[in-house]
C-alpha positions, 0 to 999 in steps of 0.5 A, spaced: 973 262 688 981 261 688 984 258 694 987 265 695 981 268 696 977 262 701 983 263 706 982 270 706 975 269 707 976 264 713 982 268 716 976 275 716 971 270 719 975 268 725 976 275 726 970 276 726 966 270 730 972 271 735 969 278 737 965 278 743 958 278 741 951 277 743 951 269 740 958 269 744 956 271 751 951 267 751 954 260 748 958 262 755 953 263 760 949 257 757 956 253 760 955 256 765 948 255 767 947 249 763 952 245 762 954 243 754 947 241 753 944 247 753 949 250 750 950 245 744 941 247 743 944 255 743 949 254 738 944 250 734 939 256 734 945 262 733 947 257 727 940 257 724 940 265 725 945 265 721 944 261 716 938 265 715 942 271 714 946 269 709 940 266 705 937 273 706 943 277 703 944 272 698 937 272 696 937 280 695 934 282 701 940 285 705 939 291 700 932 292 701 933 293 709 938 297 707 934 301 703 927 302 708 928 306 713 923 304 717 924 296 717 931 297 719 929 302 726 924 296 726 929 291 727 932 295 731 928 296 737 926 289 737 933 288 738 935 293 743 929 291 747 930 284 747 937 284 748 936 288 754 930 283 757 936 278 755 940 281 759 935 281 766 934 274 765 943 273 766 943 277 771 937 273 775 940 267 773 943 263 778 949 259 776 950 252 776 954 246 776 952 242 770 945 242 772 947 239 778 946 245 783 940 247 780 937 241 781 939 241 788 936 247 790 930 245 786 932 250 781 930 248 774 936 248 770 936 251 763 932 248 758 936 247 751 929 248 747 930 256 751 936 256 750 935 255 742 930 261 741 933 266 745 940 264 740 936 265 734 933 271 737 939 275 738 942 272 731 936 275 728 934 281 731 941 284 730 940 289 723 947 291 724 949 283 722 945 283 715 948 289 713 954 287 714 954 280 711 950 284 706 957 288 705 962 283 707 959 277 702 959 280 696 967 282 696 969 274 696 963 272 690 966 272 683 959 276 679 962 272 672 961 265 675 954 263 678 953 266 685 948 260 689 954 255 690 959 260 693 955 263 698 953 257 700 960 255 700 962 262 705 956 260 708 959 254 711 965 256 712 962 262 716 957 257 720 963 253 721 968 257 723 962 261 728 960 254 731 968 251 734 968 259 737 962 258 740 964 251 743 970 254 745 966 260 749 961 254 753 966 250 753 971 255 758 964 256 761 964 249 764 971 249 766 969 255 770 963 251 774 969 246 776 974 252 778 970 257 780 965 258 787 958 260 785 959 266 788 964 267 782 960 264 777 955 269 778 959 275 778 962 272 771 954 270 769 952 277 770 958 280 766 954 277 760 948 281 762 952 287 762 955 286 756 948 285 753 946 292 755 952 294 752 950 291 746 944 294 746 946 301 748 950 300 742 945 298 738 941 303 739 945 309 739 947 306 731 945 309 724 947 306 718 954 307 713 952 313 709 
């Protein structure tokens, strides 16, 4: 792949990464409720999910999802239900001063493994991501050369960019803890919950192109 192709892909990946999505909202919420440690676990889960999705596309399984109406709808319904449930959890989750306020109140802080599993489940239960990458990544692959190494490079670039953006969201959440009142933090966390519900509604009515 040429340098121009990689730069164009990097710019497109940045535009995709900064668009608010469920993993970004989770990074922000994790930063508010669990601090950077919990957020880092969540980011790791989202990154693992992205690696799985990109590997699936590289193996050609994205075309299977595109061709199977039943499989697509099964994953879509699962994704909708999970986002709705996750929104309820975020709505009820109390904010914390990087875990300290929760410890004082006797409420356990968000655990790292739970944050990882939540983000991983979100990343894997959205068929839109798989179909998007199935249409997006091949545009930057030179079929005249071995495709495996190219998908590896493209995957590493996207995951690195996506991780940096999620770290920015999580950092914004931890900074909000320092500057905002508990009432404002609760409102921000519930805003993330509403965002999850809106994304669930979008996924519920979304249909495959073509």
